[in-house]
N, C-alpha and C positions, 0 to 999 in steps of 0.2 A: 566589733570593728565598725568604724564609721564609713560613710560613703566617700570614696575618692573620685575626683573628677580630673580627667586628662583630655588633652586635645590631640586628636590623631593627625597623621601626616596628610590626610585628605580633607581636613577640616571638620571631621566628625567629633562629637562629644562622646567620651568613653566613661561609663560609670562602672565602678568596682566596689565591692564590699556590700555593706548593709544600707539600704535606703529605707529608713523608718521615720517615724514621727519626729524624732529629735534632729534629724538632718534635713527635713523637707523644705523648710524656709530657705536655707542656704542653697540647696540644690536647685530649687525653683528659680531663685534669683540668678544663679550662675547660668542656667539655661536661657533665661530671657536675655541676659547680657550677650550670650553667644549668638543669638539670633540677629542682632543688629548688623545691617548691611548684607544680609544673606537672603537668598531666594528659597533655601531649604536648610533644615537642620537634621542631620542624621545622628541618632543617638544609639550607640552600641551598648546594649544591655547585657551582653554575654558574661561580663564580669561580676554581675550582681549575685550575691550569695543568699540574701534574705531581703524581703520587702514586706510592707504592710499596706493598709489602705491609704496611708499618707503618700506612698509612692504613686498610687493610682491618681490621687488628687494632683500631684505634681505634673504627671503626664497629661492630664486633662487640661490643666492650666496652661501648659506649653502649647497644646493644640489650639485652645481658644485664642491665646495671645498671637500665635502664628497666623491664624485665620484673619485676625484683626489687622495684621501687619503684612499680609501676603507672603508669609513664610510657611512652606510646607514642612511639617514635622513628621519624621519617619522614625519609628522605634524598631531598631534592628536586633534580631536574636533575643526575643523576649524569653524569660525563664518560664517554666511551667507554672510557678506560683502566680506570676502576672497573668498568664493566660487564663488560669482558673478564676482569678479575681475579676477579670474583664468579662468572662462568661457569666459568672454568678451575678454580676452587677447589671448585665444586659446592655453593655455599652460597646459591643463588638464593632458597631458601625461608626463610632466616634473617634477611634484611634486608628492610625495607619501602622499596622504591624507587619514587619518583614521577617520571615523565618529563616 
């Protein structure tokens, strides 16, 4: 299953399915486009079923881009797989995670 991207009623970006290497470039570009004209971007991750390190790269890229353009990036409802990757990578302080 590939990663599906939806726009929520409150302007949040909703990710569902698998976010892995083959989808990373597409998802990263969609997220950047979603940031235009916003003060913050909330990303609902509760629908992700499987991720790999490419997903982590996407989230770091969004965070960097957001900082450069004064857009706060909030990753809401991260899955346990993402939390493990973040902890193992030692980047807990680089991402804003909301449980």
